[in-house]
N, C-alpha and C positions, 0 to 999 in steps of 0.2 A: 673117277673120271673127272677132269677139269674142263670145263666149259669156257670157250672164248670165241672170238670172229673165226679163229682158224677151224672150228669144228662146230660152228653153228648148225649145220646140218643134222647134227646128232643131238640136237635140243630134246627130242621126245625120249631118245635112250636116257639121256643125261637125268630128265625129271623122273624117269622111274627109277634111276638108281638112288635118289634121294631117299625112297622108301625101303628100299633093300640094303644097300652096303655105305649110302651117303654119297656125297658128291662135293666138288668145289667148283667156284667160278671166278673169272677175273673181272673185276668192276674197275672202272676208270673213274675215279672219285673228283667231283667238281669242287671249287673253291666254295666255302661256307657251310659245308657238311662237315661234322666230326665223325670219326670212324664209327661211333656206337649210333649214330643217325643212320648210316649207311646199314649197319646190321639190322637195325630195327625195320627200315624199310624193305630190305630183301626178306626179312622173316615174315613180314605181312604181305608182301607179293607171292612169295613161294609157298606161304601157308605151313611153315616148317618152324617148329618150337626152337629146335637147336640150331643156332647160327653163330658163328666165330668169326673174327678176322685174324689173320696172321701177320699182325705188325700195324701199330698205329700212324695215322697220317694227321697232322694238325688241320684245325678247320681251313686254315688259309692256304695250305699246300694242296696241290692236286695229284692225280695219278694213280698208280697201279695199288689197288688192295685185292687180296686173295681172301675169299670168304669159304669157309666150309660149312656145310649144311648136313643135318642128320648126323649118321654115325661117323661122317668123315671128320667131325670136330675133335675125335679121339686122336687123329693124326696131324693135328693142326701144328705141332711143334716142329714137324718134319719142314713146314714152309717157313715157320718163324726163323729156323736157324740158318736160312739160305742168305748168300750175300745181296745186299741192296745196293741199287744204282740209283743215282739222283742227277738231276740238272738244277743247278741254283745259282741266284744270283744275289751277290754280297753287296752290300753298299758300305763304302768306306768313309769315315770322317763324322759318324755319329753313332749314338748307341741307343737302344730302346729297353724299357724295364723288361719285355718279354723276349728280348734278342732276336724279334723279327718285326716285320711290318704291321704288326696288330697295335702297336703302341707308338705314341708320339716319339719324334726323334730328341735325344736330350745330348749334351756334351758334343756340340758341334765343333769339328777341327778342321784345320786347312789341310788337304791332301794334295796340294800343288807339287810337292816334292816327291811324291810315290811314283814309282817306277814299275813297269811289268815285271823286270827282273827281281826287284826288291820283294815284290808280291810272290812271285814263284819261289824264291829262295826261301823265304820263311813259311810258305805252306808246305814246303817239301820237308820241313821239319816234322810235320805231323803223321807222315807216313810210318805205316808199321803198327805196333801195338803201343796204345797211349792211355795215359789216365784223363778222365774227362769228367768235370763236374757237371751234372745236369742243369738245365736252365732252371732258374728260380720259378718260372711260371712253366711248369710242366705237371704232366700226370703221376710222376714217380712218387711213391709213397715213403713217407718217413714217420716211423712211430704210429701207423696206420692212417695217417693223414695225408693228402695229395699236396704236392709242393705248392701248387698254385692257390690252394685255399689258404695255406700258411701265409704265402706271400701276400694275399690280398688284405692280410690281417697285420700285415708289416711284423710278423713274426720272425726274429731271427732263428735260423735253424743251421745246424751242423751238418753238413752233407759230405758223405766219404764219395769220392771220385769213383767212378765206375772205369772198368778196364774194356776197351773197345780197340778195334783195328781199322784202320785207313788203308785199303790196298792200293788205291790210286787216286790222284788228282790230275785232272787235264783241263786245262784252260782253253775255253771255248771262243771268249769275246773279252777284249779290255775295253771299256768306255769309261774309265776312272771319273767319277767316284764308284761306279757299277762295274763289277767284274762277274762274268758268267762262267761257270766252271762245271765239271762233270765228276761226281764224286763216287767210288765204288767203296763199301765198308761193311762192317759186320752189324749184327743186329744189336739193338740198344745204342746205336751211335746217334747223338743229336746233332743234326745239321746246323742248326742255330747255335749250338754252342762251339761248333767250329768256326762259324763265323765270327763270334765275341771273342774266341781266344787269338784267332789270327789277326784281328783289329787290334787287340790289346797288345800283341807281341810287336805290331807295326808301330804302335805308339799313337794310333789315330781313330781307334776304335771302329766297329763294325756291326753290322747286325744281316740278318738274312732276308733279302728283299723280296724273294719269291722263290718256291721250290715245287718240282715236279719229281715224283718217284717214277722212273721210266723202267725199272726192271726189279724182279726178285728172284733171283736164281737164273735160271733159262727162260722166265716167264717175263713177255714183254707188255708194255702198256699199250702198244699197238695193236696187240691181239684182245684187248679188253673192251668188255661192254659198259657203256654208259646205263645209269640206272633206268632211264626212260627206254633204253633198247632193249633191256632186260625185261622190264615190265611189258612192252608189247609182246615179246616172245611168248611170256606167260599167258597172255590174253588170247593169242592166236592159237595156242595149244590147247586151250581150256584145261587148265590144271587139274591134275590127277586128283585132288582133295586129298593131299597129305596131311590134314590138320592135326592128326592125332600122333606125329613123330616126335 
C-alpha cells in the first residue's frame, strides 16, 4: 500500500501494514534535505528500521520521493525503474563546478544571440537513448569512491558514460538566460548533466538553476506529504510501536 494525500484517510490501515507486509509513502522533499536525511527522519518518525528511497534527489532539489518501509523495501526496484518527470530551470551563459546552483558561477558568457528556436533545436538532439557523463560532483561510485569525494580532492577520474533515455522535453517558459522546461526521462538520468551538455553544445555553458521532481511513474508530487505532515499523522494516530521491524 502506498500512502499519499489521496488516501490519507487510510493511514491507520497503512500503518498496520508496515509491520505485516510493508508499505510505501509519497514524500514531498524540501530544499536542503539530502535523500538520506529524509530516510533517517522517516525511520525515526515511523520507528521502522528498514526504510529506503526509490531514487535520489540532490539537496537543492525538491519534489517527490517514494519511500518504502518494512518488507516493502524488497520491491523498491519496481519504483526505481519507473519514468521520472522533472520541472527544471536551466541558466545559460555560465557554468559551475557542480553543474547546479550550489557552486559559484564560472566562465561567464554573452547569451544575447541565443534564441528560443536555437535552444529548442539543440535540446531536441538529446531525445531518445543517449550517453551521459555523470556530474563530477555526484554520488555515483568509481572504484568504490563517490565521485564528489574524488572531485573535492581534485583527483582526475576516468568516467564511463551511462546509457539513459530522454522521453520528452517540453519548454514552459523563456526568460533568457533562464529557461524553464519539463523533462521525462529514465532512471539514472542527471538533469544537471543535461543542462551542462546543452549549454556546452550551444557554446555558452549552462547549469541547472532549480529542479523539482514532479512525478515518478503514475505517482505525482501533488499527492505527496511534507515531512511535517507525515509526522503529525504519526503523532495523531499514536504509532503502533513497530520498533522491531
